[in-house]
C-alpha positions as CSV (number, residue, x, y, z in Angstrom):
1,M,-23.3,-14.5,-8.6
2,L,-26.0,-16.4,-6.9
3,F,-26.5,-14.0,-4.0
4,S,-24.4,-10.9,-4.9
5,N,-27.1,-8.5,-6.1
6,R,-29.8,-9.8,-3.8
7,M,-27.5,-10.0,-0.8
8,S,-26.3,-6.4,-1.4
9,T,-29.8,-5.2,-1.6
10,W,-30.9,-7.3,1.4
11,A,-27.9,-6.0,3.4
12,L,-28.8,-2.4,2.6
13,L,-32.5,-2.8,3.4
14,T,-31.7,-4.7,6.6
15,I,-29.3,-2.1,7.9
16,V,-31.8,0.7,7.1
17,G,-34.6,-1.3,8.8
18,I,-32.4,-1.9,11.9
19,K,-31.5,1.8,12.0
20,I,-35.2,2.7,11.9
21,W,-36.1,0.1,14.5
22,R,-33.2,1.4,16.7
23,R,-34.7,4.9,16.5
24,I,-38.1,3.6,17.5
25,L,-36.7,1.6,20.4
26,K,-34.9,4.7,21.9
27,R,-38.2,5.8,23.4
28,R,-38.7,4.6,27.0
29,S,-42.4,4.2,26.5
30,I,-41.9,1.7,23.7
31,Q,-39.3,-0.2,25.7
32,E,-41.7,-0.4,28.7
33,K,-44.5,-1.8,26.4
34,L,-42.1,-4.2,24.7
35,H,-40.8,-5.5,28.1
36,A,-44.3,-5.8,29.5
37,C,-45.4,-7.8,26.4
38,C,-42.4,-10.0,25.9
39,K,-41.1,-10.3,29.4
40,K,-37.6,-12.0,29.5
41,G,-37.7,-12.6,25.7
42,S,-37.7,-8.9,24.9
43,F,-34.0,-9.0,24.0
44,L,-35.0,-11.0,20.9
45,V,-36.6,-7.9,19.3
46,Q,-33.9,-5.4,20.4
47,W,-32.1,-3.8,17.5
48,Y,-28.7,-5.1,18.6
49,T,-30.0,-8.7,18.6
50,L,-31.4,-8.2,15.1
51,L,-28.0,-6.7,14.0
52,T,-26.2,-9.7,15.5
53,I,-28.4,-12.1,13.6
54,A,-28.0,-10.1,10.4
55,M,-24.2,-10.0,10.8
56,L,-24.1,-13.8,11.2
57,L,-26.3,-14.2,8.1
58,F,-24.2,-11.9,6.0
59,V,-20.9,-13.5,6.9
60,V,-22.2,-17.1,6.5
61,G,-24.0,-16.1,3.2
62,S,-21.0,-14.5,1.8
63,N,-18.8,-17.5,2.7
64,I,-21.2,-19.9,1.1
65,E,-21.4,-17.8,-2.0
66,Y,-17.6,-17.4,-2.3
67,F,-16.8,-21.1,-1.7
68,R,-19.7,-22.5,-3.8
69,E,-19.7,-20.0,-6.7
70,Y,-16.1,-18.7,-7.0
71,A,-13.5,-20.9,-5.3
72,T,-14.9,-24.1,-6.9
73,H,-15.6,-22.4,-10.2
74,A,-14.8,-24.9,-13.1
75,Q,-11.8,-24.0,-15.2
76,A,-13.8,-25.0,-18.3
77,T,-16.4,-22.4,-17.6
78,T,-13.8,-19.7,-17.2
79,D,-12.1,-20.8,-20.4
80,K,-15.4,-20.7,-22.3
81,T,-16.2,-17.2,-21.0
82,L,-12.7,-15.9,-21.9
83,R,-12.9,-17.5,-25.3
84,D,-16.3,-15.8,-25.9
85,I,-14.8,-12.4,-24.9
86,Y,-11.7,-13.0,-27.0
87,G,-13.8,-14.1,-30.0
88,E,-16.0,-11.0,-30.1
89,E,-15.9,-9.1,-33.3
90,G,-13.0,-6.6,-33.3
91,Q,-11.8,-7.7,-29.9
92,A,-8.7,-9.7,-31.1
93,Q,-7.6,-6.8,-33.3
94,L,-8.0,-4.4,-30.4
95,L,-6.0,-6.6,-28.1
96,E,-3.3,-7.0,-30.7
97,D,-3.1,-3.2,-31.3
98,K,-3.2,-2.1,-27.7
99,L,-1.6,-4.9,-25.7
100,N,0.3,-6.8,-28.3
101,I,-1.7,-10.0,-27.6
102,T,-2.0,-12.2,-30.6
103,T,-3.3,-15.5,-29.3
104,F,-6.0,-16.7,-26.9
105,E,-3.4,-18.2,-24.6
106,E,-1.7,-14.8,-24.2
107,F,-5.1,-13.3,-23.5
108,K,-5.9,-16.0,-20.9
109,D,-2.4,-15.6,-19.2
110,V,-2.9,-11.9,-18.7
111,L,-6.3,-12.4,-17.0
112,T,-5.3,-15.4,-14.9
113,I,-5.5,-14.8,-11.2
114,P,-2.4,-16.2,-9.4
115,V,-3.0,-19.0,-7.0
116,W,-1.5,-17.1,-4.1
117,V,-4.1,-14.3,-4.6
118,Q,-6.9,-16.9,-4.6
119,I,-5.5,-18.4,-1.4
120,V,-5.3,-15.0,0.3
121,N,-8.9,-14.3,-0.8
122,G,-10.1,-17.5,0.7
123,V,-8.3,-16.9,4.0
124,G,-9.8,-13.4,4.0
125,Q,-13.3,-14.8,3.7
126,V,-12.8,-17.2,6.5
127,S,-11.1,-14.6,8.7
128,G,-14.4,-12.6,8.4
129,V,-16.1,-15.3,10.3
130,F,-13.7,-15.0,13.2
131,T,-13.9,-11.2,13.1
132,I,-17.6,-11.2,13.3
133,A,-17.5,-13.7,16.1
134,V,-15.1,-11.5,18.1
135,V,-17.3,-8.4,17.5
136,I,-20.5,-10.2,18.6
137,Y,-18.7,-11.6,21.7
138,Q,-17.5,-8.2,22.7
139,M,-20.9,-6.5,22.0
140,W,-22.6,-8.9,24.3
141,T,-20.0,-9.5,27.0
142,Q,-18.7,-6.0,27.3
143,F,-21.8,-3.9,26.7
144,V,-25.2,-5.6,26.5
145,L,-25.0,-8.1,29.4
146,P,-23.3,-5.7,31.9
147,C,-26.0,-3.0,31.1
148,R,-28.7,-5.5,31.7
149,K,-27.2,-6.5,35.0
150,A,-27.0,-2.9,36.1
151,A,-30.5,-2.3,34.9
152,Q,-31.8,-5.2,37.0
153,Q,-30.3,-3.6,40.1
154,N,-31.8,-0.2,39.4
155,P,-35.4,0.3,40.5
156,V,-36.1,2.7,37.7
157,W,-34.5,0.8,34.8
158,N,-35.4,-2.8,35.9
159,T,-38.8,-2.6,34.1
160,H,-36.9,-2.6,30.8
161,E,-33.7,-4.3,31.5
162,W,-32.7,-4.9,27.8
163,H,-32.9,-1.2,26.9
164,V,-29.2,-0.1,26.8
165,P,-28.3,3.5,27.8
166,K,-27.7,6.1,25.2
167,R,-23.9,6.0,25.2
168,V,-23.9,2.2,24.9
169,D,-26.5,2.4,22.2
170,W,-24.1,4.6,20.2
171,I,-21.1,2.4,20.9
172,L,-23.0,-0.7,19.7
173,W,-24.1,1.0,16.6
174,I,-20.5,2.0,15.8
175,L,-19.3,-1.6,16.4
């Protein structure tokens, strides 16, 4: 649980912040000032670049948290926590009455997560990395870079080449 609460809060605040920044960057005057100031590096402060960085940080952070905190969790710690829960006053009697559990071993067996579920969970975490990689690749190769190339060839839009058109802006936000 190292990052869980902080990561969730950070994710929410990041997405809200990116949404606000996206709204600000929709204005052509802001884009023109941004491109005049940053020149070729203006793509670094576009909302879709910040979203790309945030997605990478989220997926890497969640994988680090999962494999460091949960997948390698010591069995002794789990047993101690379960024993503490089982030993709470009135808990053993409640378990015996409701679930017909009379020993700690029966209690532990009911709450044990099967190995195949743990493996599927780990594979799911790793597949998230590949999913985000595919999404980022498609965002940039299918939308951002072609729009930039088209803007460079247009005399009106070449002053702010990293400003994507409205429809592409919405597609990127949906992705």
